[in-house]
N, C-alpha and C positions, 0 to 999 in steps of 0.2 A: 182730774188734774187740770189746773188752768194754765194757759200759755204763759211763758216767761215774757219779760218786757224786751229782751234783747237776745239775739243769737247771731251766729255767723252766717248760717244758711237756713232759710225757712223753706221747707218743702211742703207744698200744698197738695194734699191727696195721699191717702194711705193705700194705694193700689200697688201692683208689682213694681212699677218704675219708682214710685216714691219711697217705698220701704227698702228696696235694694239700694237706691242712692243714699238714703239715710244710713244704712248699715255700713256701706263702703266709706262714706265720708267720716263717720264716727271712728272707723278703724284707722283712718289717717289723722286722728286727733283734731278733726274739724268739728267745732260745736255745731250741731244740726238739730233742728226741731221739725218734726213731721206733724202736720195738722190734718186730722181726719174728721169729717163732719158727722160720721156715724159713730155710734157707741162701740161698735165692734166690727169685725170683718165679715160677719155672717150675712151674706146676701146671695140669693140664688140666681141662676141663669147668667152667671158670669163665665168668661172664658176659663176653663179648667185644665187646659193642656199645658204640660211642662215638657218642652222639646229637648232633644239630645244636647244642644248647645247650652241650654239652661241647666240641665242635669250636670254637665261638665263644670259649669260655674259653681254649683252647689258643692261638688267635689273639692274644687280649689278653695272654697271658703270654709272647708272643714265641716260642712253641714250634711254630708251624704248619709251618715249614720242616722241622724234625726229624720231626714227625709224618708229613708227606707223603713222607718217605723210607722209611717202613715199608711192607712188603708188606701189601696189604689187598684186600678186596672191598667193594662198596658196595650198599646197598639203597635204592632210590628209591621203590619201590612194593611193597605187600604185596597179592598177588592171591589170590583164592579159586580152587578147582580149576576152575571154569568160566570163568576169565579175568576175572571181576568184580573191580575194584580196590576193596579195602577201606580202604586207607590210601595216599594219594598225596602223597608229599613233594615231588615235582616241582611239582605244582599248588600246594601250600602255598608253595613258593619263589616262584612267580609272583605270588601274592597278597601275600607279605611280602618285598619286595625287600631288606630289611635282613637277612634270613635268608641268610647267606653260604654256608652248607653245607646245601643241601636234600637230605640223604641221611643214612643211618646207616652209619657205617664199621664194618666187621667186622675187628678187629685182635686178635691174641692178647693177652690181658691182660698177660702177662709182658713183652711188648714195650712196651706203654703204660706200665706201672709202671717199667720200666727207664729209659725216656725221662724220666719225671717225677723219678725218684730222681737221675739224672745231672744234671738241671737244678738240683735242690735242693742237691746236693753242691757246686755252684759258690758257694753262700752260706755264709759263715763260721759262721753261727749254726746250721747244720743238721748233725745227726749221725744216721746210720742204723746201727743195730746189729742184725745178723742172727743166726740160730741162738740166739735168746734168747727164752725163753718166760716170760711174766709169770705168776706163781703166786699172787699175793695183793696186797692193798693195805696200805700203811703208813697209819696213822691217828693223829690227835692230837685234843685237845679242840677242840670247835667254837668259833669266834670270834664268830659272828653270832647264836648262840642260847645260852641258859644250859645246855642239855642237848644230847647228841648228839656225834657225831664228825665230823671232816673228813678227807678224803683228803690225805695229805702225800707220797705217792709210791707206788712199787710194789716188790714183791719179785720177783726173777727167777732163773732157772736156765738154764744153757747147754744147748742141745740138740746140741752138736757132739761129745758123748762125753767132754768134759773133766771133767764133774761140777761145774763152777764155779757158784757162787751169789752173790747180792749184792742190794743195795738201791739204788734210784734215787729220790732225793728230788726233789720238784717242787712248784711253786706250783699247778699244775693237771695232772690226769691226764685224758686224753681216751680213752675206749674206742671203738676202731674195729676191734674184733676179732670182728665178725660176729655172726650170729644165735645162736651158742652162746657168747656173750661170757663169758670167765672174770672179767673186771673187773666186769661187771654183776652176775654171781652173787656175787662177793665183797662188793659194795656192797648186796646184798639188794634189788636192784631187780628186780621181777617183771613181765614183759610180759603183756598181755592177749591171749590167742590167739583168732583168728577161725577159724571152721570152714572147712576147705579140703577139696574133694571128690576131689582127685587127687594123685598123685605123678608124677614124670617120670624116665624111664630114658634115659640118654644113650649114644650110640654113634656110630661113624664109618662112612661108606661111601666107598671110594676113587673118585677120578675119573681118567680117562685124561688123559695129558699134553696132548692136543689137544682134549679134550672141553670145550665152553664151560661156564662156571659157570651153573647154572640160577638162576631167581629164588627168592627166599624164598617158601616155599609151605607153608601149613597144609593138611593133608589130614584130612578128617573122614568117618567112617562110623559107623553105629550101634554103640555099645559100644566104639569105639576112635578114637584121633586121634593125629596126629603133626605135627611141624613140621620142615621140611627147611631147613637154613641153609647156604648156600654159603660155603666158607671157602678162603682162600688165604694161605699163609705163605711165608717165604723159601725153604722146601725142599719144600713139598708143596701139593697141592690136593685137597680132599675135601669131603664133605658131613657136617655135624654134625647129627645127627637126635635130636629129643626125642620119645620115645614116651610118650604119656599114658595112664595107667590109674587105676582106682579106688584111693583112698588105702588104705594098709595091705595091699596085695596083693603086695608084693615076694616074700614067701616062696612064695606060690602060683605066681607067675610063674616063679620059679627051679625049683620042683618039677616044672613041666611040661617044662623042659629047653630047650636052645638051639635045637633043630630046630623045636619048636613056636613059639618066639619068631620065628625066621626066617620061618616060614610066615605068621604074623600080619602081620609087616612087609611081606612080599612082596605080600599081598593089598591093602595100602594103597598100595603103590608098584609097580604092575604093570609099568611101563616100566623099572624097575630090578630086577625080580624075579631075574634071573640073578645079579646082583652080590650081592643080599641073601641068596640061597640058597647062595651059594658059601661053603664052610667057611673060605676065606681072608679073608673080610670080617668076619664075626662068629665068631671062633674058639670062644669059649665065653661064658657069661654073666658071667665075670670081666671081659670087655670091655664090660660094660653096667652101669655104676654107677647107683645110684638116687639121686635127689634127693628128700629128705623135704621136700616143699613146705610152707612155713609162711607165715602172714599174721598178724602180731602188731604190737603197739605198746606202748611203755612209757607209763603215765599220767604219770610224771614222769621226765624224761631226766637229772636231775642230783641230786647231793648237794653239800655244800660241798666245793670242791676237786676235783670230779669231774663230767664231762660225757660222755654217750653220744650218738653220732651214727651215721648210716648204719644198717646192719643191726643193730647193737647197740641202737639205739633203735627201729627199725621194720623187721622182716623183711618183704620184699615177695614177692609171687607172681612167677613167671617170666612171667606174662601181660604182653605188651608189652615185656619185657626192660628195664624202667625202673629196676631196682634200683641199677645203677651210677650212673645219672644222678641219682637222688635222693641217693645217698651223696656224690657230688661236690658237688652244690648245698649240702648240709648243711655240708660242709667250707668252702666259700667263705663262706657266711653266718657260720660260727663264726669264721673268720679275721678277717673285717671287724669283727665286734662285740667280739672279745676281744683283738685285737693291742695296742691302746693300753692297756687296763687291765693286761695282762700285762707289757708293756714298762715301764710306770710303777709297777708294784708295788701296784696298787689294785684287784685283781680281787675281786669280790664275787659271791655267789650270784645276785644280781639280774642280773648280766651273763650268767650261764649260762641263767637263765630266759628272757632275751631271745632267745637262740638258739632255744630250744624254741618260743617264741611265733611267731617268724618262720617256722619250718619246719613247724609243725603243720598249717596249712591245706593246703599241697601234699601232705603225707603223708596226711592224712585223705581228701582228694578223690581222690587216686590209688588208695588202697586201696579206697575206695568203688566206683570204676570197676572195679577188679579183682574185687571181690566180685560185682558185677552180671554180669561176664563168667563167673565161676564158676557163678553161679546160673542164668543164662539160656542159656548155651552149653555149658560144659564138663560140668556135672553131668548135664543131659539127654542129651548125646551118650554119656557113659560109662554111663548107665542104659539106653541103647538106645531112648530116646524121641525122639531127634532125629538125623537123618542128615546134618546140615549146619548152616550158619548159620541163624538164625531167618528165616522167610519175610518178615517185616516189614522186616528189615534188608536183605535182598537186593533186595526190591521198591523200597525207598527209594533204594538206591544205583543201581539201573537208571534210575529216573525222575529222580533228582537226583544225578548223579555228583559234583558239587561237595561233597556231604556227606563224601566221603572225606578232606577236609582236616581234619575234626574229630578223628578218631582219629590222623591224622598229626601234628596239633599236640600232642595230649595225650601221645603217645609220644615224638615228636621234640624238642619244646620243653619241655613240661610246665607245671605250674602254678607261677608265680612263679620263673622262671629267674633265677639269680644272676649278676651281672657281677663281673669281677675288680676288686678295689679299685685305685684309681689308683696307690698306692705299690707294687703288685705287678706292674704292667704293664711290659713290655719290648718293644723293637723286635725283629722277627724276626731271628734269626741264621742266615745261610746255612750249609748243611752239604753235604759231599760225598756224592753218592748212590752 
């Protein structure tokens, strides 16, 4: 499907922030077009965690029955190697009875995005255009100042091989196209980068058909660390593993070769050494993509006619797996604050600034917590100065196990969780399983 020539809100990027925003605005009768450069949502090694606050949102949107039909695994506790519980969502659920889903659901992101997009397509105001890459901004004279420009839409080109190009004019452009946002770059919005001491290499380990799914497990040793994430889809069961190493060492890791990499991983996972060392599990380092970890934030998220949210506004570290949660919450806040001005044709830059004001506190506090984890745990481990979690932390958790609810709340619920606007809520619709 080609992009229309005109819409009220053009959302660039079909990730969690973009699809949630499109769904909510369409339920407010705002004409919205989501442009996604890929042909579908099926891309591996994306964040696949759905946190309790997002599960609550799905309930409010009437999508819980559809979500429950998806194959998934659940994380209720994060344990350290010695069995010490670092984050206990079950305990958090007992303390907060209104927390209806005291767990993190691990669902392939393409399944979640397909569910959300299917729900959005039920709204007449929603259009999803795939295989369409945004290549630039359309601009016009600023209306609210004597100088400057405002965004009036986007230029696009097809990625399906047809060579088609075009323009989509809009009252508002929302950049949801990730940490390397083309829209943000076209608007000359430059994020401030925070120092990050590590990158992450992702790979899979197979699980036997009868083998139980293990718990989510971080493994730490001097100079190295990894996180083992149990995964289940409709067709397979496996472990998704994140191997952490010093930032900027991807070339050196690949120069050592796949056999050296297998040995490093096997030393951290001795109970799975046979599977790790098998050439059938990690065939080559082509099976081990690297994530260039970033932690950044835009000083200003908006221009006249343009707003950045999610990773386009603030790239998050993978620590805690909270990036998706923050992006979804941004989208909910944006929909609540912008739906009426967009529908009534009275959108001003002050409305866009209100979105940033509301979402700045949770962004700043979450990134501050991630920076502390980088500084006090990840960097010392990778430097060989620390062989596990800080002793102060483990001692405190042993003497006061209830402290495990604090990281559980920060990761699972987050700072200032957003609720679905009343006009976007629906009763759950049953689906066949």
